[in-house]
C-alpha positions in Angstrom: 136.7 107.0 33.3 133.6 104.9 33.2 133.8 101.2 33.1 133.0 99.7 29.6 129.4 98.5 29.3 129.1 94.7 29.7 126.2 92.6 28.7 124.6 89.8 30.9 126.3 87.3 28.6 129.8 88.7 28.6 130.8 86.2 31.3 129.5 83.4 29.2 131.5 84.4 26.2 134.7 84.6 28.4 134.0 81.3 30.0 133.2 83.0 33.3 129.9 81.2 33.9 131.4 77.7 33.2 134.5 78.6 35.4 132.4 79.7 38.4 130.1 76.6 38.2 133.1 74.3 37.9 134.8 75.9 40.9 131.8 75.8 43.1 131.0 72.2 42.0 134.6 71.2 42.7 134.4 72.8 46.2 131.1 71.0 46.9 132.5 67.6 45.8 135.7 68.1 47.8 133.8 69.1 50.9 131.6 66.1 50.7 134.6 63.8 50.1 136.5 65.3 53.0 133.7 65.0 55.6 132.6 61.6 54.4 135.9 60.4 55.8 136.4 62.8 58.7 132.9 63.0 60.1 131.1 59.9 61.3 127.6 59.5 59.9 128.1 62.3 57.4 126.8 60.2 54.5 123.7 59.1 56.4 120.2 60.0 55.2 119.5 61.8 58.5 122.4 64.2 58.0 121.4 65.0 54.4 117.8 65.5 55.5 119.0 67.9 58.2 121.2 69.8 55.7 118.2 70.1 53.3 116.1 71.5 56.1 118.7 74.1 57.2 119.9 75.3 53.9 116.8 77.0 52.5 116.6 79.8 55.0 120.2 81.0 54.3 119.7 80.2 50.6 116.6 82.4 50.1 118.2 85.3 52.0 121.3 84.9 49.8 119.2 85.1 46.7 117.6 88.2 48.1 121.1 89.7 48.6 122.4 88.6 45.2 120.1 90.7 43.0 121.0 94.1 44.6 124.7 93.1 44.5 124.5 92.5 40.8 122.9 95.9 40.3 125.8 97.5 42.1 124.0 98.0 45.5 123.3 96.1 48.7 120.3 95.3 50.8 121.2 95.1 54.5 117.6 94.7 55.6 116.9 91.2 54.2 116.8 89.4 57.5 114.5 92.0 59.2 112.3 92.1 56.0 111.9 88.3 56.4 111.0 88.7 60.0 108.4 91.5 59.4 106.9 89.4 56.6 106.7 86.4 59.0 105.2 88.6 61.8 102.5 89.9 59.4 101.6 86.4 58.3 101.4 85.0 61.8 99.3 88.0 63.0 96.9 87.6 60.1 96.5 83.8 60.7 95.9 84.2 64.4 93.7 87.3 64.1 92.0 88.8 61.1 92.0 85.7 58.9 91.6 83.2 61.7 87.9 82.5 61.0 88.5 81.6 57.3 89.7 78.0 58.1 91.9 76.4 55.4 91.9 79.6 53.3 93.6 81.6 56.1 97.1 80.1 55.5 97.4 80.8 51.8 95.9 84.3 52.1 98.2 85.1 55.0 101.2 83.9 53.1 100.4 86.0 50.1 99.9 89.0 52.4 103.3 88.3 54.1 105.0 88.1 50.7 103.4 91.4 49.8 104.8 93.0 53.0 108.3 91.8 52.1 107.9 93.1 48.5 106.6 96.4 49.9 109.5 96.9 52.2 111.9 96.3 49.3 109.9 98.6 47.0 110.2 101.4 49.6 114.0 101.0 49.6 114.0 101.0 45.8 111.9 104.1 45.6 114.2 106.0 48.0 117.3 104.9 46.2 115.9 105.7 42.8 114.3 109.1 43.4 116.3 110.5 46.4 119.6 109.3 45.1 120.8 108.0 48.5 123.3 105.2 48.5 121.7 101.7 48.8 123.8 100.8 51.8 122.6 103.8 53.8 119.0 103.4 52.8 118.9 99.6 53.5 120.7 100.2 56.8 118.0 102.7 57.8 115.3 100.3 56.7 117.0 97.5 58.7 116.9 99.6 61.9 113.3 100.8 61.2 112.0 97.2 60.6 113.9 96.0 63.7 112.4 98.7 65.9 108.9 98.2 64.4 109.0 94.5 65.0 110.1 94.8 68.6 107.4 97.4 69.2 104.7 95.3 67.7 105.8 92.1 69.6 107.1 93.9 72.7 110.3 92.0 72.3 108.6 88.6 72.2 107.2 86.6 69.3 104.2 84.8 67.8 103.9 81.1 67.8 101.3 78.3 67.1 100.7 78.1 63.4 98.0 76.0 61.7 98.8 72.5 60.3 99.3 73.9 56.8 102.5 75.7 58.0 103.8 72.5 59.6 103.5 70.8 56.2 105.6 73.6 54.6 108.2 73.6 57.4 108.5 69.8 58.1 106.8 68.0 55.2 108.5 66.0 52.4 107.9 65.5 48.7 109.6 62.7 46.9 111.8 62.3 50.0 113.1 65.9 49.9 112.0 68.4 52.6 109.5 71.0 51.4 111.7 74.0 52.4 114.4 72.7 49.9 111.8 72.5 47.1 110.8 76.1 47.8 114.5 77.2 47.7 115.2 75.3 44.5 112.0 76.6 42.9 112.9 80.2 43.8 116.4 79.7 42.4 115.0 78.4 39.2 112.6 81.3 38.8 115.4 83.8 39.5 117.7 82.1 37.0 115.0 82.6 34.4 114.4 86.3 35.4 118.1 87.2 35.5 119.3 85.3 32.4 116.3 85.2 30.0 114.3 88.4 30.5 114.8 92.0 29.7 114.5 92.8 33.4 117.5 90.7 34.2 119.4 92.2 31.2 118.7 95.7 32.6 119.9 94.7 36.1 123.2 93.4 34.8 123.6 96.5 32.6 122.9 98.8 35.6 125.5 97.1 37.7 128.1 97.3 34.8 127.6 101.0 34.1 124.7 103.0 35.4 125.3 106.1 33.3 125.6 104.1 30.1 122.5 102.2 31.0 120.6 105.4 31.3 121.9 106.7 28.0 120.8 103.4 26.3 117.2 104.3 27.0 116.5 102.0 30.0 114.5 103.5 32.8 117.1 103.2 35.6 114.6 104.3 38.3 112.2 101.5 37.4 115.0 99.0 37.3 116.2 100.0 40.8 112.6 99.7 42.2 112.3 96.3 40.6 115.7 95.2 42.0 114.8 95.9 45.6 111.1 94.8 45.3 112.4 91.4 44.0 114.9 91.3 46.9 112.2 92.1 49.4 109.9 89.4 47.9 112.7 86.8 48.2 113.3 87.9 51.8 109.6 87.6 52.5 109.7 84.0 51.1 112.6 83.3 53.5 110.4 84.6 56.3 107.6 82.2 55.4 110.1 79.3 55.5 111.4 80.3 58.9 107.9 80.8 60.3 106.9 77.3 59.1 110.1 75.6 60.3 110.1 77.1 63.8 106.3 77.3 64.1 107.0 80.8 65.5 108.5 84.1 64.5 110.3 86.9 66.3 112.4 89.9 65.3 115.8 88.2 65.8 115.2 85.1 63.7 118.0 84.8 61.1 119.8 87.9 62.2 123.2 86.1 62.1 122.7 85.3 58.5 123.1 88.8 57.2 126.9 88.9 56.7 126.9 85.3 55.6 124.6 86.1 52.7 127.1 88.6 51.5 129.9 86.1 52.0 128.0 83.5 50.0 127.4 85.8 47.1 131.1 86.8 46.8 132.2 83.3 47.3 130.1 82.3 44.3 131.7 84.9 42.1 129.5 88.0 42.4 131.4 91.2 41.7 131.3 93.5 44.7 131.3 96.4 42.2 128.2 95.1 40.4 127.5 93.8 36.9 128.3 90.1 37.5 127.0 87.2 39.5 125.1 84.0 38.7 122.5 82.1 40.6 123.7 78.5 40.0 127.2 79.1 41.4 125.6 80.7 44.4 123.4 77.6 45.0 126.4 75.3 44.7 128.4 77.5 47.0 125.6 77.5 49.6 125.5 73.8 49.5 129.3 73.7 50.2 129.0 76.0 53.1 126.2 73.9 54.6 128.3 70.7 54.1 131.2 72.4 55.9 129.0 73.5 58.8 127.3 70.1 59.1 130.5 68.2 58.8 132.2 70.2 61.5 129.2 69.8 63.7 129.4 66.1 63.4 133.1 66.3 64.3 132.1 68.1 67.5 133.5 71.5 66.4 131.9 74.7 67.6 129.5 76.5 65.2 131.7 79.6 65.8 134.6 77.8 64.4 132.6 76.9 61.3 131.7 80.6 60.9 135.4 81.5 61.1 136.2 78.9 58.4 133.5 80.5 56.2 135.2 83.9 56.7 138.5 82.4 55.8 137.1 81.1 52.6 135.8 84.6 51.7 139.2 86.2 52.3 141.0 83.6 50.3 138.5 83.7 47.4 138.4 87.5 47.2 142.2 87.7 47.3 142.4 85.3 44.4 139.7 87.0 42.4 140.5 90.6 42.9 143.0 90.9 40.0 140.3 89.5 37.6 137.7 91.9 39.0 139.9 94.9 38.4 140.4 93.9 34.8 136.7 93.4 34.2 
């Protein structure tokens, strides 16, 4: 039997949105309170600046993962899409567009974002018109992009970006690092798209019940292409931030983030079966994960232990939420 069709605002009527935001906000406050006592120097400006510099990469990749999950799919290629977008940008700046001076950086960034969107669009086209499962298609895309990047760079990387990229990666505005502004801006735009536009409404409907969505007159193929194009664009934006922060790019940048993006989406309340998931709880959940990682680092704990703690959170949260997901 098909699942009943839910609208994007069903969670709001049931108090789901408020509940998820409150849960994530409580987790964030509790994490800050815990490490403010347990970790020396946690409340210092230097630590908060460090967290604001580190969070945007994972944050943008998590946003890129959230949209396909809401639609009932998955995009396993987000990290390599980010790397290919970054490689394209670096290559253009250092080669074809190098003689254009100040104009080279913005043009190369636009081109890099276009590469990310094109990679996502290709996945969407295959999913929509071939009917292959998104996991298989995005897995194939991940392997393809990884191999392509290693072939183009011969396993190395590109470095030495213009000053404009250093401003993006290490600059501040109103005391907040520029990468954090980029992440918050992207999250705000995605909130608008998902909650206040017909496109967002269609994506939620698709994740709730694909067959009913098609019967309602919505062009499901177009929605699928939009989902993965938007995911690729957000991944490309993550690639720009990583390129600017590290002043270099290689195929393996951010590879360890892949499974953590899925963890973050589910931790914030996204339904693994599609149809539900909000941006604001995800942002708060990502902040909590960053607080945990930074706090444990200040306490001298291994980064691997922090990753294990993140995994433990996922198991506990999913175990608690599963009865509600089955009823929805």
